[in-house]
TORVEX-687070 format. One line per field, with one value per residue (C-alpha): z, y, x. Coordinates in Angstrom, 1 decimal, padded with zeros to 4 digits. Each point is the difference from the previous one (the first is absolute). Example, Ala and Ser with C-alpha at 12.3 -4.5 7.8 and 13.67 -1.06 7.14 Angstrom:
# residues 2
w c(007.8 | -000.7)
v c(-004.5 | 003.4)
u c(012.3 | 001.4)
//
This chain:
# residues 365
w c(076.6 | 002.9 | 002.7 | 001.8 | 000.2 | -001.8 | 000.5 | -002.6 | 000.7 | -002.3 | -002.9 | -001.4 | -000.9 | -003.8 | 000.8 | 001.7 | -003.3 | -001.3 | 003.0 | 000.7 | -003.4 | 001.3 | 003.3 | -001.2 | 002.9 | 002.4 | 000.3 | -001.1 | 003.3 | 001.8 | -001.8 | 001.9 | -001.4 | 002.8 | -001.2 | 003.0 | -000.2 | 003.6 | 001.8 | -000.2 | -002.0 | 003.1 | 001.7 | -003.1 | -000.6 | 003.6 | -000.4 | -003.1 | 001.8 | -000.3 | 002.4 | 000.4 | -002.4 | -002.8 | -003.0 | -000.8 | -003.4 | -000.7 | -003.4 | -000.9 | 002.7 | 001.7 | 003.7 | 002.7 | 003.3 | 002.1 | -002.4 | -000.2 | 003.7 | 000.3 | -002.6 | 001.8 | 003.4 | -001.6 | -002.0 | -003.2 | -003.1 | -002.1 | -003.7 | -002.4 | -003.4 | -003.0 | -003.7 | -002.1 | -002.8 | -002.9 | 001.2 | -002.5 | -003.0 | 002.0 | 003.1 | 003.6 | 000.9 | -002.6 | 002.0 | -002.8 | 001.3 | 000.4 | -001.3 | 002.0 | 003.7 | 002.3 | 003.4 | 002.2 | 003.4 | 000.6 | -000.6 | -003.5 | -002.9 | -000.2 | 003.7 | 000.4 | 003.8 | 000.4 | -002.2 | -002.0 | -001.3 | -003.4 | 001.5 | 001.8 | -003.3 | -001.8 | 002.8 | 000.7 | -002.9 | -001.9 | -003.5 | -001.6 | 001.2 | -002.0 | -003.6 | -001.2 | 002.1 | -001.4 | -003.5 | 000.8 | 001.3 | -003.2 | -002.2 | 002.2 | -000.3 | -003.8 | -000.2 | 002.0 | -002.4 | -003.0 | 001.3 | 001.7 | 003.0 | 003.2 | 003.2 | -001.1 | -003.8 | -000.5 | -002.6 | -003.7 | -001.6 | -002.4 | -001.1 | 001.6 | -001.8 | 002.5 | -000.8 | -001.1 | 001.1 | 003.7 | 002.9 | 000.4 | 003.6 | 001.1 | 003.4 | 001.2 | 002.0 | 003.0 | 002.3 | 002.7 | 002.9 | -000.9 | 002.8 | -002.3 | 000.1 | 003.8 | 000.9 | -003.0 | -001.0 | 003.2 | -001.4 | -003.0 | -002.6 | -003.8 | -000.2 | 002.3 | -002.2 | -003.2 | 001.5 | 001.2 | -003.5 | -001.8 | 002.3 | -000.4 | -003.7 | -001.5 | -003.6 | -000.2 | -001.7 | 002.9 | -000.5 | 002.9 | 000.0 | 002.8 | 001.7 | -001.6 | 003.3 | 000.4 | -003.6 | 000.6 | 003.0 | 002.3 | 002.0 | 001.2 | -001.7 | -003.0 | -001.2 | -002.2 | -003.5 | 000.0 | 003.2 | -001.1 | -003.2 | 002.0 | 000.9 | -002.9 | -003.8 | -000.6 | 002.0 | -001.5 | 000.5 | -001.7 | -001.2 | 001.3 | 002.4 | -002.4 | -002.8 | 002.2 | 001.2 | -003.6 | -000.7 | 003.1 | 001.1 | 003.8 | 002.6 | 003.1 | 002.7 | 003.8 | 000.5 | -003.1 | -001.6 | -003.3 | 001.3 | 000.1 | -003.5 | -001.2 | 000.9 | -002.1 | -002.9 | 000.5 | 001.3 | 002.6 | 003.1 | 002.8 | 003.2 | 002.4 | 002.7 | 000.8 | -002.3 | 000.2 | -003.0 | 001.3 | 001.8 | -002.0 | -002.3 | -003.0 | 000.8 | 000.9 | 003.5 | 001.9 | 003.2 | 001.2 | 002.1 | 002.0 | 000.0 | -003.8 | -000.5 | -002.9 | -003.7 | -002.3 | -003.7 | -001.7 | -000.6 | 003.8 | 000.8 | -002.5 | 001.4 | 003.5 | -000.9 | -002.6 | 000.7 | 003.7 | 001.8 | -001.4 | -000.6 | -003.2 | -000.9 | -003.5 | -000.7 | -001.6 | 002.5 | 003.2 | 000.3 | 000.8 | -003.1 | -001.1 | -000.7 | -003.7 | -000.2 | 001.6 | -002.6 | -002.7 | 001.6 | 000.5 | -003.7 | -001.0 | 002.3 | -001.5 | -003.5 | 000.9 | 001.6 | -003.0 | -002.7 | 001.6 | 000.8 | 001.8 | 002.3 | 000.5 | 001.2 | 002.1 | 001.8 | 000.6 | 001.3 | 002.3 | 001.4 | 000.6 | 001.8 | 002.1 | 001.1 | 000.8 | 002.1 | 001.8 | 000.9 | 001.3 | 002.1 | 001.5 | 001.1 | 001.7 | 002.0)
v c(135.2 | 000.6 | 002.0 | 001.2 | 003.7 | 000.7 | 003.0 | 001.0 | 002.0 | 001.8 | 000.2 | 003.5 | 001.6 | -000.7 | -003.8 | 000.1 | 000.0 | -003.3 | -002.2 | -001.0 | -001.8 | -002.5 | -000.5 | -001.3 | -002.5 | 002.9 | 002.2 | 003.6 | 001.4 | -002.2 | 001.4 | 003.0 | 002.0 | 001.6 | 003.3 | 002.3 | 003.8 | 001.1 | -003.4 | -003.0 | -003.1 | -002.1 | 002.5 | 000.5 | -003.7 | -000.6 | 002.8 | -001.8 | -003.2 | -001.9 | -002.9 | -003.6 | -001.4 | 002.4 | -000.6 | 002.3 | 000.7 | 002.1 | 001.2 | -001.4 | -000.1 | 003.2 | -000.1 | 001.0 | -001.0 | 000.6 | -001.9 | -002.9 | -000.2 | 000.0 | -002.8 | -002.1 | 000.4 | -000.8 | -002.9 | 001.6 | -001.0 | 003.1 | -000.2 | 002.0 | 001.3 | 001.1 | 000.4 | -003.2 | -000.8 | 000.8 | 003.3 | 002.6 | 002.2 | 002.8 | 000.4 | -000.3 | 003.2 | 001.7 | -001.3 | -002.3 | -002.5 | -003.6 | -003.0 | -002.4 | -000.2 | -002.6 | -000.6 | -001.7 | -001.5 | -001.1 | 003.0 | 001.7 | -001.4 | 002.5 | -000.4 | -003.2 | 000.5 | -002.1 | -002.4 | 001.6 | -001.8 | -000.2 | -001.7 | -002.5 | -000.8 | -000.4 | -002.2 | -002.3 | 000.0 | -003.3 | 001.3 | -003.3 | -001.2 | 002.7 | -000.4 | 002.2 | 002.9 | -000.5 | -000.1 | 003.4 | 001.4 | -001.1 | 001.6 | 003.2 | 000.2 | -000.4 | 002.7 | 002.4 | -000.4 | 000.3 | 003.2 | 001.4 | 001.0 | 000.8 | 001.8 | 003.6 | -000.1 | 003.6 | -000.1 | -000.7 | -003.2 | 000.3 | -002.2 | 000.8 | -000.2 | -001.3 | -001.5 | -003.7 | -000.8 | 000.7 | -001.4 | 002.6 | 000.6 | 002.1 | 001.6 | 000.8 | 003.3 | 000.2 | 002.5 | 000.4 | 000.8 | -002.9 | -002.6 | -002.8 | 001.6 | 000.7 | -003.5 | -002.1 | 001.7 | 001.6 | 003.5 | -000.5 | 002.8 | -000.1 | 001.4 | -002.7 | -002.6 | 001.5 | 000.0 | -003.6 | -001.3 | 001.9 | -001.3 | -003.6 | 000.3 | 002.3 | -001.3 | 000.0 | 002.6 | 001.5 | 001.8 | 001.9 | 000.5 | 002.4 | -000.7 | 001.8 | 001.5 | 001.6 | 001.3 | 001.6 | 001.9 | -001.6 | -002.2 | -000.1 | -001.7 | 002.1 | -000.3 | 002.8 | -001.5 | 001.2 | -001.9 | -003.1 | -000.3 | -000.5 | -003.4 | -000.9 | 000.4 | 001.4 | 001.4 | -001.0 | 002.0 | 000.2 | -003.6 | -002.8 | -002.5 | -002.8 | 001.6 | 000.2 | -003.6 | -001.2 | 001.6 | -001.1 | -003.2 | 000.5 | 002.0 | 001.2 | 001.5 | 000.6 | -001.0 | 001.3 | -001.7 | 000.3 | -003.0 | -002.1 | 001.3 | -000.9 | -003.6 | 000.0 | 001.2 | -002.8 | 002.3 | -000.8 | 002.0 | 001.0 | 001.3 | 002.3 | 000.0 | -002.4 | 000.5 | -002.4 | -002.0 | -000.7 | -003.1 | -002.5 | -001.2 | 002.3 | 002.9 | 000.6 | 001.6 | 002.0 | -000.4 | -003.1 | -000.7 | -003.2 | -000.3 | -000.4 | -003.5 | -001.2 | -000.2 | 001.2 | 000.1 | 003.3 | -000.9 | -000.9 | 003.4 | 001.8 | -002.0 | 001.4 | 003.5 | 000.7 | -002.3 | -001.3 | 003.2 | 003.2 | 001.1 | 001.6 | 002.1 | 000.8 | 003.7 | 000.2 | -001.9 | 000.0 | -003.7 | -002.5 | -001.4 | -002.1 | 001.4 | -001.0 | 002.0 | 003.1 | -000.2 | 000.2 | 003.1 | 001.6 | -000.7 | 001.9 | 002.9 | 000.3 | 000.1 | 002.7 | 002.1 | -000.4 | 000.5 | 002.8 | 003.2 | 001.7 | -003.1 | -000.1 | 003.6 | -000.3 | -002.8 | 002.1 | 002.9 | -002.2 | -001.4 | 003.5 | 001.2 | -003.2 | 000.5 | 003.6 | -000.7 | -002.8 | 002.5 | 002.5 | -002.7 | -001.0 | 003.6 | 000.1 | -003.1)
u c(237.2 | 002.3 | -001.7 | 003.2 | 000.9 | 003.3 | 002.3 | 002.4 | 003.2 | 002.4 | -002.4 | 000.3 | -003.4 | 000.2 | 000.3 | -003.4 | -001.7 | 001.4 | 000.9 | -003.6 | -000.3 | 002.7 | -001.8 | -003.4 | -000.3 | -000.4 | -003.1 | 000.7 | -001.2 | 002.5 | 003.0 | 001.7 | 002.9 | 001.9 | 001.5 | 000.2 | 000.6 | 000.3 | -000.1 | 002.3 | -000.8 | -000.5 | -002.3 | -002.1 | -000.3 | -001.2 | -002.5 | -001.4 | -000.3 | 003.3 | 000.0 | 001.4 | -002.6 | 001.0 | 002.3 | 003.0 | 001.3 | 003.2 | 001.2 | 003.4 | 002.6 | -001.1 | 000.6 | -002.6 | 001.5 | -003.1 | -002.2 | 002.5 | 000.3 | -003.7 | -000.3 | 002.6 | -001.6 | -003.5 | 001.3 | -000.9 | 001.9 | 000.8 | -000.8 | 002.1 | -001.1 | 002.2 | -000.2 | 000.0 | 002.5 | -002.3 | -001.3 | -001.2 | 000.8 | 001.7 | 002.1 | -001.2 | 001.9 | -002.2 | -003.0 | -001.1 | -002.6 | 001.4 | -001.9 | 002.0 | 000.8 | 001.6 | -001.6 | 002.5 | -000.7 | 003.5 | 002.2 | 000.5 | 001.8 | 003.0 | 000.9 | 002.2 | 000.4 | -003.2 | -001.8 | -002.8 | -003.1 | 001.8 | 003.1 | -002.2 | -001.8 | 003.4 | 001.3 | -003.0 | -002.5 | -000.2 | 000.2 | 000.5 | -003.3 | -001.8 | 001.1 | -002.9 | 001.2 | 003.6 | -001.4 | -001.7 | 003.3 | 001.8 | -002.6 | 000.0 | 003.8 | -000.2 | -002.7 | 002.1 | 002.9 | -002.3 | -001.8 | 003.1 | -002.1 | 001.9 | -000.9 | -000.6 | 000.0 | 001.0 | 002.8 | 000.0 | 001.4 | 002.9 | 002.8 | 003.5 | 003.2 | 002.7 | 003.4 | -000.2 | 003.6 | -000.4 | -002.1 | -002.8 | -001.1 | -003.0 | 000.4 | -003.5 | -000.4 | -002.2 | -001.7 | 002.7 | -002.3 | -002.3 | -000.7 | 001.2 | 003.5 | -000.1 | -001.1 | 001.2 | 003.3 | 001.4 | -000.5 | 002.2 | 000.0 | -000.3 | 003.6 | 001.3 | -001.7 | 001.4 | 003.5 | -000.1 | -001.4 | 002.8 | 002.7 | -001.2 | -000.7 | 002.7 | -000.3 | -003.8 | -002.1 | -002.0 | -003.3 | -001.7 | -003.7 | -001.3 | -003.2 | -003.0 | -001.1 | 003.5 | 000.0 | -003.3 | 001.4 | -002.5 | 002.5 | 003.6 | 002.9 | 001.2 | 003.5 | 001.4 | 000.6 | 003.6 | 000.7 | -001.9 | 002.0 | 003.2 | -001.4 | -002.1 | 000.1 | -003.5 | -002.9 | -003.5 | -003.1 | -003.4 | 000.2 | -002.2 | 001.7 | -001.0 | 001.9 | 003.1 | -000.4 | -000.3 | 003.4 | 002.2 | 001.5 | -000.2 | -001.9 | 001.8 | -002.2 | -000.3 | -003.7 | -001.8 | -002.9 | 002.0 | 002.1 | -003.1 | -001.0 | 003.4 | -000.6 | -003.2 | 002.2 | 002.6 | 002.8 | 002.6 | -001.0 | 002.4 | -001.4 | 001.9 | -002.8 | -002.8 | -003.0 | -002.9 | 001.2 | 003.5 | 001.0 | -002.1 | 002.8 | -000.8 | 002.3 | 003.6 | -000.2 | 002.6 | -002.1 | -001.8 | -003.1 | 000.1 | -003.8 | 000.0 | 001.3 | -002.2 | 000.8 | -002.8 | -000.6 | -000.7 | -003.7 | -000.3 | 001.4 | -002.4 | -002.9 | 000.6 | 000.9 | -002.7 | -002.8 | 000.0 | 001.2 | -001.6 | -003.6 | -001.1 | -003.1 | -001.3 | 000.5 | -003.5 | -002.1 | 002.3 | -001.0 | 002.7 | 001.7 | 002.9 | 003.5 | -000.6 | -003.2 | 001.7 | 002.8 | -002.6 | -001.6 | 003.5 | 000.8 | -003.2 | 000.9 | 003.6 | -001.5 | -002.5 | 002.8 | 002.3 | -002.7 | -002.1 | 002.1 | -002.9 | -000.4 | 003.7 | 000.3 | -003.1 | 001.6 | 003.2 | -002.1 | -002.0 | 003.4 | 001.3 | -003.2 | 000.0 | 003.5 | -000.7 | -003.1 | 002.0 | 002.7 | -002.6 | -001.6 | 003.3 | 000.7 | -003.4 | 000.8)
//
């Protein structure tokens, strides 16, 4: 058990309920969430005891200049936390609890301006010396394909009927104000991506799948369907990502996790930004990162992304678990939602009330 006091910044109040399950090495009483109402983050943290012996955690790529300056002056390495890649049955923007987080002491995986812990693993880990781990990665990859598990697991599976005589390209929409776009794709928009893909592939059958957070109205990045259809042949909604990946030949994306999932499905993947899975010899990349100079196999990539980098907790016990065990639990949750209409609507009502309470709290700040 680590005895240090830790201070967490950028964690909205609903996140307080689940983060501690991923920080079991710290005592509960030493974990301090800094959510000021009348004070500044820096002043409140100092009041709660922040000093040069403390640890600092920040959610995602949020910026806290005073805190970052203090960390630099005190020689404290900032740790960043984000959702993992097999997350939940439900959207984060609907305040659905995640069962996987990444805890990164180097940077954060979606920001290529500095090397994250994931990038360091991909660049330096001796995968070939651990054949048991690579076997686990292969089995996990096969299980993901069999169960069709993805990050959010919100849409239904169904077989798509797309033209057989054309190259079929999936363009994966993203949340346009997301940090991964700001840092990893120079602020590119979904419409710009669609236009570029259409220009480069005029004879292909292009399908566009908007991001579920955008479709739900929770985040930015919507393209009117009439406008989107000028640059694609079909807009696909309410269908699982796995169903779409089964039906297409290629995935074109800025930085979306869908590109990584496309690799799992054996698809050609073209990146227009610098996602974490680009630059390792498995994708066709429009941008390059000089730090990434190693060729990896797919299972080596899977091993780092799903096994070595994130932490997982069991939804029932909140104890640490393997990604394979979490997939089993998410499968049970999906079946429960699909087979029990009362449970399904209870979940929707809970999400609505959670969002409402979060908005009220944000107004109070």
